[in-house]
N, C-alpha and C positions, 0 to 999 in steps of 0.2 A: 379426553376424547379429541381426536384431531379432525378438523372440519375445514372445508374450503370457504373462504370469505372473499366475496367479490363486491367491489363498490359499483353500484348501479346508478346511472344518471336518472334523477327523478323526472327529467324533461323528456328524454327519448328512450330510456331503458338500456342504453349502451353502457359498456364497461368503461369507467373513467380511470385516468392515470394521473400520477404526479408529474407536473411540468417543471423541469429544472430551471427554465428561464423565468417563468412566472412565480415559481415557488408556491404554486397553488395546485389544487386538483383541477383537471380540465377534461371534458368529454371530447374525444377525438372525432365524434360524429356530428354533434350539433354545436360544438365550440363553447358550451356553457362552462363558466368557471365557478369554482366553489372555494370559499374561504375555509380554513382549517376547522373553525368552530362548527361549521355546518355539518361536518361528518364526525364530530367528536363522539356521538352516540355509538358509532361502530367500535371505537377504541375502548370506550367504557365497557362495552359488552365483552371485548377481548380480555380486558383485565379481570373482570368479574367472572368470566366463563358462563354468562347467562345464556341459556338455551333459547329464551324467548326473544332475545334482542335482535337476532338475525336468523335468516333461513340457513339451515345446515344441509350439507350434502353428505350422504352416508357412503361409507366405503363399500366397494363392490365385493361380491362373493366369488370372484374369479379365483380359481385354484392355480397356485404357482408351485413349482418345485422349490425345495429348500434352497437350492443354488440361485434360482431366479429371484426369490423373495428376500434374500439376505440383504438387509438394509434398505428395502424398498417398501413403499406404501402406495396403494391405488385408491384414487378418489373419482367421483363422478362430477364433471363440470356442470355447474348449475345453469350455464347459458346454452350449451348444445347437447349435454348428456354424454359427451365423450369421456374416455378414461384418461385421467391425469396420473402419471406414474412419477413419484418423487423419491429421492434419496432420504434417508432418515435425518440428514442435517439440513435439508432444504426447507425454508419457511416461506418463500415466495417464488412463483414461477409463472408459466403461461400454459394454457391449454393447447396441446399440439394440433387440435382440429379447428378451433375457432380463433385461436391466438389471443383470447381474452386473458388479462392478468388475474391471478388468483393468489390469495394469501392463505397459508395453512395455519389456522388460528391456534390450534393446540400446541404448536411449537413456539409460540410467542407468549406463553403464560407462565405464571409462577416464577421459578428461578430462571426460566428462559426468557422472561420479559426484559427487553433491553432498558437500561437506564436512560440512554441518550441515543440519538441518531444524528449523523452529519449528512444533511441532504445533498443530493447531486446538485452542483452548480454548473457543471460542464455537461452540455447535451451531446447527443450522438454525433451531430454534425461537427461540433467543435472537437470531439475526440478523433474523428477521421482526419480533420485538418491538422491536428497535432501530430498524427502519424505521418502525413505528407511532409510537414515541416521537419520532422525528425530525419527524413530521408535526404533533405537538402544538404549540400556541401559534404556529403559522405563520398569521397573520391574513390574509395575502394569497394563501393556497393555496386553489384552488377546492374548494368543499365536496364536490362529486362525486368529485374525485380523492381526498380524504381519507376519505370514507365508503365508497366502493366499492372492490372488490378489483381493482386494476389490475396485480397482480403476474403477469407472464407466465412467469417462470423464475427459479429460484434455484439457484445451484450453488457449491460450495466448490472453490476452485482454489488449488493451490500454485504461486505465481509465482516465477520465478528472479530472485534478487538477488545482487549482488556486495557483500560487506562489506569495507571497506578500513580499515586502520590507517594513520596518517600523522603526520608532524611538520611543523610550520610555524615558520619563523623570520621575524620581522617587524622592519622599520625604517620608521617613519613620522614625518615632520616636519610640524608644524602651524603655521599662523598663528592666534594666539588673541588675544582682546581681553577687557578688563574695563572695563565702563562704570559709572561712578558719577555720581550727580546730587545737587545740593543747591540751596538757594534762599535768598534773603533777601527783603526786602520789595519789592525792585525787579526782581530778575532770577532766572532759573532757570539754574543752571550745570551743564554736563555735561563730564566728563573721560573720554576713552577712552585706555586704556593698551594698548600692543601688546606681544605676547610671541612668542618663537619657542620652541615646545615640540618636544622630541625624545623619542620613545618607541620602545623596542625590547623584544623578548621572544620567548619560544619557547612554543608550545602543542603538546600531543600529543593525537591523536584516536584513538579506538577504535571500530571497527565502524560506520563511516559507510556507509549503504546506497545502492545505485543499482540500479534494475531492469535486468535483462539481456535483456528482451524488446522487440523493435522494435515489437510490436503494442500494448503496454501504454503508455498515455499517461504521459509523465514527470511531468507536473503532477499527475496523479491519484496516481501511485505515491508522490510526495513528500508529498502532502496526507494520505494514509492512514497515514503514519508517526506515531509511532515504533513500531518493533518492538523488544521487549526481548530483546537477544541473550543475556542470562543464562538465558532460558527455552529456548534452543536445545539440541537433542540431536544426538548423532552420527547421521548419516543411516541410516535403515532403510527399505526399500521398504514395509514394513507400514504406515507412517504414511500412505502414498498410497492405500491400499485404501479405496474408498468416496468418493474425491474425484477431481477432475480435477487434472492436473499438467502444467505446461509446462516445457520445458528452455530454456536460454538460446540465443539466436541472435546475441547481441552479446557478444563476448569482454570480458574484464576490461580489456584495453587500449583498447577502444572506449568504455568507460564511465568511464574514469578522469578524463577532462576535466571532466565534470559534478561529480564528487566534489572535484576540485581547486578548482573555483569555490566550492563550498559551504565548503570548509575556509578558503579565502582570505577569503570574506565574514564567516565567523564570527570569524576572527582579527582582521580589521579592526574589527569591532564590539567585540570584547573589549579591544583596545588603546585604542580611542577612549573606552571607559568609564572609563579611568584619568585622563582629562583633565578633572578636575572643578574647579568653582569659577570658571569663565570664562563670560563672556557669550556669546561665539561661539568656535567651534573649527573651523577649516577645514584639511583636509589639503592639502598642497602637494607632498609627495613621499612616495610609497608604494612599498615594496619588500617583497614577501612571497614567500618561497620555500617550496615544499611538497615534501617527500620522502616516498615511500610504500613500504610493505612489500608483500608478496604478498597478493593479495585472496583472500577465502574465498567459495566458492560455496555459497549458502544458499537453500533453498526456504522461502518465507514464505506463511502462510495468508491468503486473502482470500475473503470471500463476495461474489459478484456477483449483485445482484438487478435483473433487467430488468423495467421497467414501461413501459406505453404508455398514452397518453391523447390523444384527438383526433388520432390518426394520427401522433403523434410519440413517439420512444423517450426514456425517462428512466432511465438506468442509475444504480444506487446501489452503493456499495462499502463493505463492513464489514470492518474489520481482524479477522481470525479469531483473534487473540491477545488484543486489548484491547477489542474491541467498538466502537471508534471508527467513525463512519459519515460518509460524504461523498456529495454528489450535488447535482444541480441540480433545482429544483422549478418546476412550471408556475406562472404568475402569473394570478390572477383580475383582469382589467383593471377590471371594475366595482368590485370591492372596493378596488383600488388608488386609483381616482379618488375613491371615497367617503372613503377614509382621508386622501388628500391634501387634499380639500376640508375635512374635519373638522380636520386639522392647521392649515390656513391660517386657518380660522375661529377656532381656539383662540388662535393667535398674534395675530390681529387684536384679539380680545377682550382679550388680555393687554396689548397696546400701548395700547388705549383706556383700560384701567384705570390704567395707569402715567401716561398723560397727564392723566387726571382728578385723580390724587393730586398730581401736580406742580402742576396749576393751583391746587388748594386750598392748597398749601404756599407759593406765591409771591404770592397775591393779598393 
């Protein structure tokens, strides 16, 4: 059964959230701080599914059409009684009426209970600052986009990842050449020596990530890495309070192929780096076998900053642990053509100067 879980401040009754700076739970109303152990009972109840351990909110009886209810669930907020509508993959969100953070407990139990969580270390203010810094020194960025506030929404989301350990065993055969040259007063000589190189070796991998959400673009998820797994903690639902959270809809078996490709590519690069001292090195036979251990289910922190300009959406993503930011920027076409013309003029002037110098050297 899926129920709403809200952390309440025992001092004032307000909804408490995880503070990324303090790395503690904090009440935004009375500023009371709570150590993790203080709220451990909530998480024990979440693991065990105990109905007596916390107050539950029942789902509403509202009738939806098949199209409306596809992938959606409706809950009653325990703070204000408003309806909270959530996707089937959402495990933490906010009440749209009172803005209190809520955790959907049934989506974090059994096989869906995460092994680890990497807590937010970058707060909302720092995420906004990262975006402003990202705009600096972007010469082709429209001034209006840089100077005006185009931030429509910012939200912290825990995204589902699978972290894999694995071992790779490689055998690669290369054709290699060494080219040497010398000359006398009449001729230039070139000698090409051919070699057969054989390299084999074993590599071990720890905590290679792959996102477990079908909605999160794989290219974006890999670009925002790395996440430092040493900063991971045993999962506790209190980390989710005050943020959004998604659970996986792609199992570890469905994500393993991408991870195997990454492991194989890394292994191939590492083996090739040992073939030094040759002019060319060409692989002609490659055999890389990857074996994997059981994957770990980890929630990773990401700030999503949605901006818009001239009717187009420009989302940016900030790694909530490291502060790394990625995203596409709009292009000022006028500035681009001015820059291109200036570059062309500079190259032309440089070539003219070189030709002038050569003329004086050889006359």
